[in-house]
C-alpha positions as CSV (number, residue, x, y, z in Angstrom):
1,M,-8.9,-32.2,12.3
2,Q,-7.3,-36.0,11.6
3,A,-8.9,-36.0,8.4
4,L,-7.3,-32.6,7.1
5,T,-4.1,-33.4,8.3
6,D,-4.1,-36.5,6.4
7,A,-5.1,-34.8,3.1
8,L,-2.4,-32.0,3.7
9,G,0.3,-34.8,4.5
10,Q,-0.5,-36.9,1.3
11,V,-1.6,-34.2,-1.2
12,L,1.1,-31.9,-0.5
13,G,3.8,-34.5,0.2
14,L,4.5,-34.4,4.1
15,G,4.2,-38.0,4.9
16,D,7.1,-39.4,3.2
17,A,9.4,-36.5,4.2
18,E,11.5,-37.3,7.0
19,D,11.1,-33.6,8.7
20,P,7.2,-32.8,7.7
21,V,7.5,-30.1,10.1
22,R,10.2,-28.5,7.6
23,A,8.7,-30.1,4.6
24,F,5.1,-27.9,5.5
25,A,6.9,-24.6,5.8
26,L,8.7,-25.6,2.3
27,T,4.8,-25.4,0.4
28,Y,4.2,-21.8,1.1
29,G,7.5,-20.1,1.3
30,G,9.6,-21.5,3.1
31,S,13.6,-22.2,2.1
32,V,16.7,-24.1,3.0
33,S,20.3,-22.9,3.6
34,G,22.5,-25.5,4.8
35,D,21.1,-27.1,8.0
36,Y,18.7,-23.8,8.8
37,L,15.1,-23.1,7.7
38,N,14.9,-19.4,6.2
39,W,12.1,-17.1,5.5
40,Q,13.1,-14.7,3.1
41,R,12.2,-12.1,0.8
42,G,10.3,-13.9,-1.9
43,A,8.5,-16.1,-0.1
44,G,4.8,-14.4,-0.4
45,I,4.9,-15.2,-4.0
46,R,4.4,-18.9,-2.6
47,A,2.3,-17.7,-0.2
48,E,-1.0,-18.7,-1.8
49,V,0.3,-22.2,-3.7
50,W,-2.5,-24.1,-1.5
51,Q,-5.8,-22.7,0.5
52,I,-7.6,-24.1,3.0
53,L,-11.4,-23.0,3.0
54,S,-14.2,-23.5,5.1
55,P,-17.7,-21.9,4.8
56,T,-17.3,-19.9,8.5
57,R,-15.1,-18.5,11.2
58,S,-16.2,-19.7,14.2
59,R,-17.0,-23.3,15.1
60,A,-14.9,-26.8,15.8
61,F,-14.5,-26.8,11.3
62,G,-14.2,-22.8,11.5
63,T,-11.4,-21.0,9.8
64,V,-10.1,-20.0,13.1
65,E,-10.0,-23.9,14.9
66,L,-8.5,-25.1,11.9
67,N,-5.7,-22.3,12.1
68,R,-5.0,-23.0,15.7
69,H,-4.7,-26.7,14.5
70,I,-2.0,-26.2,11.9
71,K,-0.2,-23.9,14.5
72,R,-0.2,-26.7,16.9
73,V,0.9,-29.4,14.4
74,Y,3.7,-27.4,12.4
75,R,4.6,-24.4,13.8
76,A,5.1,-24.9,17.5
77,A,8.1,-25.1,17.9
78,D,9.0,-21.5,15.9
79,T,6.1,-20.1,18.2
80,E,7.8,-21.1,21.5
81,W,11.6,-19.9,19.6
82,A,10.1,-16.0,19.4
83,K,8.5,-15.9,23.0
84,R,12.2,-16.2,23.9
85,Y,14.1,-12.8,25.0
86,R,17.8,-14.4,24.3
87,G,18.7,-15.8,21.3
88,A,18.6,-15.2,17.8
89,N,16.7,-11.6,16.4
90,I,13.2,-12.8,16.0
91,P,10.4,-10.5,17.4
92,F,7.9,-11.5,20.0
93,P,4.9,-12.8,18.5
94,I,2.0,-10.5,17.5
95,G,-1.9,-10.5,18.6
96,P,-3.9,-13.2,20.4
97,E,-3.1,-15.6,17.6
98,E,0.4,-15.5,18.7
99,I,2.2,-15.0,14.9
100,V,5.6,-15.1,14.2
101,R,8.3,-15.6,11.9
102,G,7.3,-17.9,9.2
103,D,3.4,-17.7,9.5
104,K,1.3,-17.5,7.1
105,V,-1.3,-14.2,7.5
106,M,-3.6,-12.3,6.1
107,Q,-4.6,-8.5,6.4
108,T,-7.5,-7.4,8.4
109,T,-7.7,-3.6,7.7
110,N,-7.2,-1.4,4.5
111,K,-4.2,0.6,5.8
112,R,-1.8,2.7,4.2
113,M,2.1,1.9,5.1
114,K,5.3,2.8,4.5
115,A,7.2,-0.7,2.4
116,W,10.4,-1.6,2.1
117,P,12.6,-1.1,-0.4
118,R,11.1,2.1,-1.3
119,E,11.2,2.2,-4.6
120,N,8.4,1.2,-6.4
121,A,6.4,0.2,-3.4
122,M,2.7,0.6,-3.3
123,D,2.4,2.0,0.2
124,Y,-0.4,0.3,0.6
125,V,-2.1,-3.0,2.3
126,A,-5.8,-4.0,1.6
127,N,-8.3,-5.9,3.8
128,G,-7.9,-9.6,2.7
129,E,-4.3,-9.4,1.3
130,I,-2.3,-12.9,2.5
131,G,1.4,-13.1,2.5
132,V,3.8,-14.8,4.7
133,A,5.7,-13.5,8.0
134,L,9.3,-12.5,7.9
135,A,11.9,-10.7,9.8
136,W,12.1,-7.2,9.5
137,P,15.4,-6.0,8.1
138,T,17.5,-4.5,10.9
139,P,21.0,-3.4,11.5
140,S,23.4,-6.5,11.9
141,A,23.9,-6.2,15.9
142,K,21.3,-7.8,18.3
143,R,18.7,-5.6,19.6
144,K,16.4,-6.2,22.3
145,K,13.2,-8.3,21.0
146,H,10.5,-5.8,22.1
147,T,11.9,-3.4,19.3
148,L,12.2,-5.6,16.8
149,K,9.3,-5.5,14.0
150,L,8.1,-8.4,12.2
151,G,7.9,-7.9,8.1
152,V,5.6,-9.2,6.1
153,E,5.5,-10.0,2.0
154,F,2.2,-10.4,0.8
155,S,1.6,-12.0,-2.4
156,S,0.0,-9.3,-4.0
157,Q,3.3,-7.8,-3.5
158,P,6.3,-9.7,-4.2
159,G,9.6,-8.1,-3.3
160,H,8.4,-5.5,-0.7
161,E,7.7,-6.1,3.0
162,Y,5.1,-4.3,5.6
163,S,6.5,-4.0,9.3
164,Y,4.2,-4.8,12.1
165,Q,5.1,-3.9,15.9
166,P,4.9,-7.0,18.6
167,S,1.8,-7.2,20.8
168,D,-0.2,-8.9,22.7
169,R,-3.9,-6.7,21.9
170,D,-6.6,-8.2,20.3
171,D,-6.9,-5.7,17.8
172,A,-3.2,-6.7,15.7
173,P,-4.3,-6.0,12.1
174,L,-2.9,-9.6,10.9
175,E,-4.8,-12.9,11.8
176,L,-3.5,-16.4,10.4
177,A,-4.4,-17.7,7.0
178,W,-3.8,-21.2,6.2
179,A,-7.5,-21.2,6.2
180,V,-10.0,-18.5,5.4
181,T,-13.4,-18.4,4.8
182,V,-14.7,-19.0,1.5
183,H,-16.3,-15.0,1.5
184,K,-12.8,-14.0,2.3
185,A,-11.3,-16.3,-0.5
186,Q,-13.4,-14.0,-3.4
187,G,-11.2,-12.8,-6.3
188,S,-8.6,-14.6,-5.2
189,E,-7.0,-17.9,-6.8
190,C,-4.7,-20.9,-5.3
191,G,-3.3,-23.9,-7.0
192,T,-5.0,-26.1,-5.1
193,T,-7.3,-26.0,-2.5
194,F,-8.7,-27.8,0.1
195,L,-12.7,-27.4,0.7
196,V,-13.8,-28.1,4.5
197,L,-17.2,-29.6,4.5
198,P,-19.0,-31.0,7.3
199,A,-22.5,-32.4,7.1
200,R,-24.5,-29.3,9.1
201,A,-22.3,-26.7,7.1
202,N,-24.6,-23.5,6.2
203,L,-23.2,-23.0,2.7
204,P,-25.2,-21.7,-0.4
205,R,-24.8,-22.2,-3.6
206,E,-23.6,-19.7,-4.1
207,L,-21.1,-19.9,-1.9
208,L,-20.0,-23.3,-2.9
209,Y,-19.6,-22.2,-6.5
210,T,-16.9,-19.6,-5.7
211,A,-14.9,-22.3,-2.7
212,L,-15.1,-24.9,-6.1
213,T,-13.6,-21.8,-8.4
214,R,-10.9,-20.8,-6.5
215,Q,-8.0,-23.6,-7.2
216,K,-6.6,-23.5,-10.4
217,D,-4.9,-26.9,-10.4
218,R,-7.2,-28.9,-7.9
219,V,-9.4,-28.8,-5.1
220,V,-10.1,-31.4,-2.3
221,I,-13.4,-31.5,-0.6
222,L,-13.3,-32.7,3.1
223,H,-17.2,-33.7,3.1
224,E,-18.8,-35.2,6.2
225,G,-21.4,-36.8,4.8
226,T,-22.7,-38.4,1.8
227,L,-22.6,-37.8,-2.2
228,A,-26.1,-36.8,-2.0
229,D,-25.7,-34.7,0.7
230,L,-22.6,-32.6,-1.3
231,R,-25.1,-33.0,-4.3
232,A,-27.9,-30.7,-2.0
233,F,-25.7,-27.7,-1.4
234,A,-25.6,-27.4,-5.4
235,H,-29.2,-27.4,-5.5
236,P,-31.0,-24.3,-7.1
237,S,-33.8,-24.6,-3.9
238,N,-30.4,-23.8,-1.6
239,S,-30.0,-20.8,-3.5
240,E,-29.7,-17.8,-1.0
241,T,-30.1,-15.1,-4.1
242,A,-33.2,-17.0,-4.9
243,R,-34.6,-16.1,-1.4
244,R,-34.0,-12.5,-1.3
245,L,-37.8,-10.7,-1.6
246,T,-36.2,-7.3,-2.9
247,D,-38.2,-4.5,-4.4
248,L,-34.9,-2.2,-5.6
249,F,-35.7,-2.5,-8.8
250,E,-38.7,-3.9,-9.5
251,A,-41.5,-5.8,-6.7
252,P,-40.1,-9.1,-6.3
253,Q,-42.7,-12.0,-6.8
254,P,-43.2,-14.5,-3.7
255,F,-44.1,-17.9,-3.9
256,A,-43.9,-20.9,-1.3
257,L,-42.4,-23.9,-2.1
258,D,-41.8,-27.4,-0.6
259,V,-38.4,-28.0,0.1
260,R,-37.7,-31.8,1.8
261,G,-40.5,-31.1,4.0
262,Q,-39.9,-27.9,4.8
263,T,-41.6,-24.7,3.2
264,R,-39.5,-21.8,1.9
265,R,-40.6,-18.7,0.4
266,F,-38.6,-17.5,-3.2
267,D,-38.5,-15.5,-5.4
268,R,-40.2,-16.5,-8.8
269,K,-38.5,-14.5,-10.7
270,L,-34.8,-16.0,-9.9
271,M,-35.9,-19.6,-9.9
272,H,-36.6,-22.2,-12.1
273,V,-39.2,-24.5,-11.2
274,S,-41.6,-27.0,-13.2
275,A,-45.1,-27.5,-13.2
276,D,-45.3,-30.5,-10.6
277,G,-42.9,-27.7,-8.1
278,T,-39.6,-29.5,-8.5
279,P,-36.8,-27.1,-8.5
280,M,-34.8,-27.0,-11.5
281,A,-31.5,-25.9,-12.5
282,S,-31.5,-24.1,-15.9
283,K,-34.9,-23.2,-17.9
284,N,-34.9,-25.1,-20.5
285,E,-34.6,-28.2,-17.5
286,V,-37.9,-26.7,-17.1
287,I,-38.6,-27.0,-20.7
288,I,-38.2,-30.9,-20.7
289,A,-40.1,-31.3,-18.4
290,G,-43.1,-29.4,-19.9
291,L,-42.3,-32.0,-22.9
292,L,-42.5,-34.8,-20.7
293,D,-45.5,-34.1,-19.2
294,R,-47.2,-34.5,-22.6
295,L,-44.9,-37.6,-23.8
296,A,-44.4,-40.0,-20.2
297,P,-46.6,-38.2,-17.6
298,G,-46.3,-39.3,-14.4
299,R,-43.1,-41.6,-15.5
300,W,-40.0,-39.5,-15.2
301,L,-37.8,-38.1,-12.1
302,Y,-35.6,-35.5,-12.2
303,E,-31.8,-35.9,-11.2
304,E,-32.3,-39.4,-9.9
305,P,-29.0,-40.7,-8.5
306,L,-27.9,-43.6,-10.4
307,T,-24.7,-46.0,-9.2
308,G,-22.7,-47.7,-11.8
309,A,-20.5,-51.1,-11.3
310,D,-17.6,-48.9,-10.1
311,G,-19.3,-46.9,-7.2
312,R,-19.7,-43.7,-9.0
313,V,-23.1,-42.3,-8.5
314,V,-24.5,-39.6,-11.3
315,R,-27.7,-37.6,-11.4
316,P,-29.1,-38.1,-14.6
317,D,-31.0,-35.1,-15.6
318,F,-33.9,-36.8,-16.5
319,T,-34.6,-40.7,-15.6
320,V,-37.9,-41.5,-18.1
321,T,-39.9,-44.9,-18.0
322,G,-41.3,-46.0,-21.2
323,E,-44.5,-47.3,-21.7
324,D,-42.7,-51.1,-22.7
325,G,-40.8,-50.7,-19.5
326,R,-37.8,-49.4,-20.8
327,T,-35.2,-47.1,-18.9
328,V,-34.3,-43.9,-20.8
329,F,-31.8,-41.3,-19.3
330,W,-32.6,-37.9,-21.0
331,E,-29.5,-36.0,-20.2
332,H,-28.9,-32.0,-21.6
333,A,-25.8,-30.7,-22.5
334,G,-26.4,-27.3,-22.6
335,M,-22.8,-26.1,-23.0
336,L,-21.2,-28.4,-25.3
337,D,-19.4,-24.6,-27.2
338,L,-16.8,-24.8,-24.7
339,P,-14.7,-27.3,-24.8
340,D,-13.6,-28.4,-21.3
341,Y,-17.3,-29.1,-20.9
342,A,-17.4,-31.3,-24.3
343,R,-14.4,-33.1,-22.9
344,K,-16.1,-34.3,-19.9
345,W,-19.3,-34.8,-21.8
346,E,-17.9,-37.7,-24.0
347,R,-16.1,-39.4,-20.6
348,K,-19.4,-39.1,-19.1
349,K,-20.8,-41.1,-22.8
350,E,-18.6,-43.2,-21.9
351,W,-19.3,-44.0,-18.4
352,Y,-22.6,-44.8,-19.3
353,A,-21.7,-47.3,-22.2
354,R,-19.2,-49.0,-19.7
355,N,-22.5,-49.6,-17.7
356,G,-24.3,-50.7,-20.3
357,I,-26.1,-47.5,-21.3
358,E,-25.9,-47.1,-24.5
359,P,-26.9,-44.6,-26.9
360,W,-31.2,-44.2,-28.4
361,D,-29.0,-44.5,-32.0
362,K,-27.1,-47.6,-31.2
363,G,-30.5,-49.3,-30.1
364,G,-29.6,-48.7,-26.3
365,G,-28.1,-50.9,-23.6
366,P,-29.3,-53.8,-21.5
367,N,-29.3,-51.7,-18.7
368,G,-30.8,-48.6,-20.7
369,T,-30.6,-45.9,-23.2
370,L,-29.0,-42.8,-23.2
371,M,-30.7,-39.9,-25.2
372,W,-29.2,-36.2,-25.2
373,T,-30.5,-32.9,-26.5
374,D,-28.1,-29.6,-26.6
375,D,-28.2,-25.6,-27.1
376,L,-26.1,-25.3,-30.1
377,D,-28.9,-24.1,-32.1
378,G,-30.8,-22.2,-29.3
379,A,-33.6,-23.9,-27.4
380,D,-35.4,-25.8,-30.0
381,A,-38.2,-27.5,-28.0
382,R,-40.0,-28.3,-31.0
383,A,-36.9,-30.6,-32.3
384,W,-36.5,-31.9,-28.5
385,L,-40.2,-33.2,-28.4
386,A,-39.3,-34.7,-31.9
387,L,-36.3,-36.5,-30.8
388,A,-37.8,-37.9,-27.3
389,S,-41.0,-38.9,-29.0
390,Q,-39.0,-41.3,-31.8
391,V,-36.7,-42.3,-28.6
392,L,-39.7,-43.0,-26.1
393,D,-41.9,-44.0,-29.1
394,A,-44.9,-42.0,-27.6
395,E,-47.4,-39.2,-29.4
396,P,-47.2,-36.0,-27.4
397,T,-50.5,-35.0,-25.8
398,D,-51.9,-31.8,-24.3
399,S,-53.6,-32.8,-21.6
400,G,-49.9,-34.0,-19.5
401,S,-48.9,-30.2,-18.3
402,A,-50.6,-26.8,-17.9
403,T,-47.1,-25.7,-18.9
404,A,-46.4,-27.7,-22.0
405,P,-44.6,-26.1,-24.7
406,G,-47.3,-24.1,-27.5
407,T,-50.0,-24.4,-24.9
408,G,-50.2,-21.0,-24.0
409,S,-49.8,-19.4,-27.4
410,A,-52.2,-21.9,-28.8
411,R,-54.3,-20.4,-26.4
412,R,-54.3,-17.2,-27.2
413,A,-54.3,-17.8,-30.5
414,K,-57.6,-19.6,-30.1
415,K,-59.0,-16.4,-28.3
416,T,-57.5,-13.6,-30.6
417,A,-59.8,-15.7,-33.6
418,A,-62.6,-15.8,-31.4
419,R,-62.5,-12.2,-31.1
420,R,-62.4,-11.6,-34.9
421,R,-65.3,-13.5,-35.3
422,R,-67.2,-11.5,-33.4
423,P,-69.6,-9.0,-35.1
């Protein structure tokens, strides 16, 4: 929890604030009028400026505990103020989480409701909508607290409020939402996201992709473990989709694969696996593995960690040891047609160069040789094989792998020719 508090303080600028509690409120919709902190209509627009994400609701790192932590650190005073019978026209808390004015909340049911103001109102709130709790418009005269309603302006419906009756029942249609599950965040976007990933989190590859693509500007990962542990979440063997054996449209093709000492079953149609049983990220990498089985059998590794002088750890697609002892790093740049990907690839080549790994056409470097292939002209295995033969100074053989490119077609051609020669 302290790591999250520190990250919020640093990224949201709370650490240098004279009043961190007030500074926190200003990050998601609060406003200042003189000496007073106000929660007025218009706050909902900023409800999703930032968001904390967790893979689960339960456990110490789940959204329930994370929201309780935020409530204790930054919202305790407002919660106590709302509980008082006398004082300002602020409604009592709602539900077991004691939701009060100024809290960030999420609707938990699909519901038709009357909005205010009435003009152009949608009169409907969907499950998963996020907003900020405000004081529902009331007459200027003081009213008894049990008659006061809490208003919520949702980020998806700015300028309109929906009213909620104070209650201590467990079935309240609102819950705290500074932290939400990755599943609940699907389809939404925030300026900055804080992703909480403990070492033992159960996060499939698909859910990791969702978590890392909810941000518009920045993602901050709070991971309890090593970079290798974090990388494991994205490994093809961690795909939940590939483990679903369903015959909705066609029969599955189950097969067993050893993953880190454990046997798991996958659907063969949904996995990319090399001839030696290594799960890979793409079909093109499987093709390259087949080429290396012909050029450097037994002398290549897939995604072997490489630590640079700056401490950064990268995983080249393939690390190959040549017959002459040279180390060749083969990267497959599969999306060079995308400008952002191309820029990142240029930066990665610069990193290699700073660490003594130069391109093959420059003679290589003292710490290795870099070569790369791409998909700009499609998956051209013949061209990749010719390039790799030149860089590795090796002649391809057809005995290295049963899946070597061209082997299957060559065998079929021989069988066809044999049948034609039969009388």
